[in-house]
C-alpha positions in Angstrom: 54.3 9.0 -143.9 53.0 10.4 -147.1 50.0 8.6 -148.6 50.7 5.9 -151.2 54.5 6.0 -150.6 56.3 2.9 -149.5 59.6 3.7 -147.8 62.4 1.2 -147.2 64.4 1.4 -144.0 67.7 3.2 -144.1 70.5 0.8 -144.8 74.3 0.8 -144.3 76.5 -0.4 -147.2 79.9 0.5 -145.9 81.1 3.3 -146.2 77.8 4.7 -147.3 74.2 4.9 -146.2 71.2 4.4 -148.5 67.4 4.5 -148.6 64.7 4.0 -151.1 61.0 4.7 -151.9 58.4 3.6 -154.4 54.9 4.9 -155.2 52.1 2.9 -156.7 48.6 1.6 -155.9 50.2 -1.5 -154.4 53.3 -3.6 -155.0 51.7 -5.8 -157.7 50.5 -2.9 -159.8 53.7 -0.9 -159.3 55.9 -1.6 -162.3 59.1 -0.3 -160.7 61.4 -1.9 -158.1 63.9 -0.8 -155.5 67.0 -2.9 -155.1 68.9 -2.6 -151.8 70.9 -5.6 -150.5 73.4 -5.0 -147.7 75.0 -8.4 -148.0 75.9 -8.0 -151.6 76.5 -4.3 -151.5 74.0 -3.9 -154.3 71.7 -0.9 -154.9 69.6 0.3 -157.8 66.2 0.4 -159.5 64.4 -1.7 -162.1 61.4 -1.2 -164.3 59.0 -3.8 -165.8 57.5 -3.1 -169.2 55.1 -4.9 -171.4 54.7 -4.9 -175.2 51.8 -2.4 -174.9 50.5 -0.1 -172.2 46.9 0.2 -171.2 46.8 0.3 -167.4 48.1 -1.9 -164.6 50.1 -5.0 -165.6 51.3 -8.1 -163.8 55.1 -7.9 -163.6 56.7 -11.1 -164.7 60.5 -11.5 -165.1 61.6 -8.5 -163.2 61.2 -10.0 -159.7 62.7 -13.4 -160.6 65.5 -11.6 -162.4 66.4 -9.3 -159.5 66.3 -12.2 -157.1 68.8 -14.2 -159.2 71.1 -11.2 -159.5 71.1 -10.7 -155.8 71.7 -14.4 -155.1 74.6 -14.5 -157.5 76.2 -11.3 -156.2 76.0 -12.7 -152.6 77.6 -16.0 -153.6 80.9 -14.6 -155.0 81.2 -11.0 -153.8 85.0 -10.8 -154.3 85.1 -11.7 -158.0 81.7 -10.6 -159.2 81.2 -8.6 -162.5 77.7 -7.1 -162.4 77.3 -6.7 -166.1 78.2 -10.4 -166.6 75.7 -11.4 -163.9 72.9 -9.4 -165.5 73.7 -10.9 -169.0 73.7 -14.4 -167.5 70.4 -13.9 -165.7 68.8 -12.5 -168.9 70.0 -15.5 -170.9 68.8 -18.1 -168.4 65.4 -16.7 -167.4 62.4 -18.2 -169.3 61.5 -16.1 -172.3 58.0 -14.8 -172.4 56.8 -13.7 -175.8 53.8 -11.4 -175.4 51.4 -10.6 -178.2 51.5 -7.0 -179.1 47.8 -6.6 -178.3 48.1 -8.3 -174.9 49.3 -5.9 -172.2 48.3 -8.1 -169.2 51.8 -9.1 -168.3 55.2 -7.4 -168.3 57.6 -9.6 -170.2 60.5 -7.1 -170.4 62.4 -5.2 -167.8 65.2 -2.9 -167.4 67.8 -2.2 -164.7 70.2 0.4 -163.4 72.2 -1.0 -160.4 75.6 -0.7 -158.8 77.9 -2.8 -156.6 79.7 -0.7 -154.0 83.2 -1.9 -153.2 84.8 0.6 -150.8 84.6 3.9 -152.5 84.3 2.4 -156.0 80.9 1.9 -157.7 80.5 -0.7 -160.4 77.5 0.0 -162.5 75.4 -2.1 -164.9 72.7 -0.2 -166.9 70.1 -1.0 -169.5 67.0 1.0 -170.3 65.8 4.5 -169.2 66.2 4.4 -165.4 68.9 6.8 -164.5 71.9 7.1 -162.2 72.5 10.7 -161.1 75.3 12.1 -159.1 75.0 15.2 -156.8 78.3 16.7 -155.9 78.1 19.9 -153.9 74.4 19.6 -154.6 75.0 19.9 -158.4 73.4 17.4 -160.8 75.3 15.1 -163.3 73.6 12.3 -165.2 76.0 9.3 -165.1 74.1 6.8 -167.3 72.9 7.4 -170.8 69.4 6.5 -171.8 68.8 3.5 -174.0 65.8 5.3 -175.5 64.1 6.3 -178.7 65.4 9.8 -178.2 69.1 9.6 -177.3 70.6 12.4 -175.3 67.2 14.3 -175.1 67.8 17.0 -172.6 64.1 17.4 -171.8 61.6 14.8 -170.8 59.6 13.5 -173.7 57.5 10.5 -174.6 60.4 9.0 -176.7 63.0 9.7 -174.0 60.9 7.4 -171.6 60.6 4.6 -174.2 63.3 1.9 -174.0 65.3 0.8 -177.0 67.1 -1.8 -175.0 65.6 -4.2 -172.4 65.9 -7.6 -170.8 63.6 -10.6 -170.8 62.2 -10.7 -174.4 64.5 -12.8 -176.6 67.8 -14.7 -176.6 69.3 -12.0 -178.8 72.3 -10.2 -177.2 71.5 -6.9 -175.5 73.7 -3.9 -174.9 74.4 -3.4 -171.1 76.5 -0.4 -170.2 79.2 -1.0 -167.7 80.7 1.9 -165.7 83.2 2.3 -162.9 83.0 5.5 -160.9 84.6 6.7 -157.7 82.7 8.2 -154.8 84.2 11.1 -152.9 83.1 12.2 -149.4 79.9 14.2 -149.6 78.7 12.7 -152.9 75.1 11.6 -153.3 73.9 9.2 -156.0 70.3 8.8 -157.0 69.0 5.8 -158.9 65.5 6.6 -160.3 62.9 5.4 -162.7 61.3 7.7 -165.4 58.4 8.4 -163.0 60.9 10.5 -161.0 63.1 12.1 -163.6 60.2 13.0 -166.0 58.3 14.7 -163.2 61.0 16.4 -161.1 63.2 19.1 -162.6 66.9 19.3 -162.2 66.5 22.4 -160.0 63.9 20.6 -157.8 66.2 17.6 -157.4 69.2 19.8 -156.5 67.1 21.8 -154.0 65.8 18.6 -152.4 69.2 17.1 -152.0 70.6 20.3 -150.5 67.7 20.8 -148.1 67.7 17.3 -146.8 71.3 16.4 -147.1 71.4 14.7 -143.7 68.2 12.7 -144.2 68.4 10.3 -147.2 65.0 8.8 -146.4 63.3 12.2 -146.6 64.9 12.9 -150.0 63.5 9.6 -151.4 60.1 10.4 -150.0 59.9 13.8 -151.5 61.2 12.7 -154.9 58.5 10.1 -155.4 55.7 12.3 -154.1 56.3 15.4 -156.3 53.1 16.5 -158.0 53.6 17.0 -161.7 52.4 19.8 -163.9 53.0 17.7 -167.0 50.1 15.3 -167.4 52.0 13.4 -170.2 54.4 12.3 -167.5 52.2 11.6 -164.5 53.5 8.0 -164.1 51.6 6.0 -161.6 54.8 4.1 -160.7 58.0 5.5 -159.4 61.1 4.2 -157.7 64.1 5.9 -156.3 67.2 4.8 -154.3 69.7 7.2 -152.8 73.2 6.4 -151.6 75.2 9.0 -149.6 78.9 8.7 -149.2 
């Protein structure tokens, strides 16, 4: 086990297998979250964010929000619409207004998650976590970033800054909804900016190809990559992998 890496067990969400990893000083200071729930067929990542950033923060709404999403998905798996669930949770969680100078709590959070139903993946996405597909080890970004630099092909400060997020007000937010089909051999990676800003496309493709039969090993390597770009040396990372 690599130091400072927290690995989930390997899970089975028929017909796929999945694994996840996070890296941070500890769970409370890690702003990112893994979401894997076999009962609901739910997998993804979330990211907590405050109004300012000056070090470690106390995540607030993200854990309660993810818990309610999982609970709702488990209660009515046949008829669930993930985007509607996320919207409802966002509207019903207590709103926490944080002073711009107070960065002690994370009031806002973002989410990129999917419900797997057979070979169909139903995605809800808001923020700058990403869903990536690797088909024949080649990378495709499935989600679009809700960021201050739309469609920026290279990592940048603005590309990692959310323009849409949950948990701050009762104003409507824009949550993307996608439906994609898995084919045999596909791999999907959900990852926070701490991963995609520090690991190049070529490095991701090589990692997926080298460890194609070991999803847990892929997750471990992606969150533990050393970065040569000090501007993006995020202390928190999260990644989930699902292999069809």
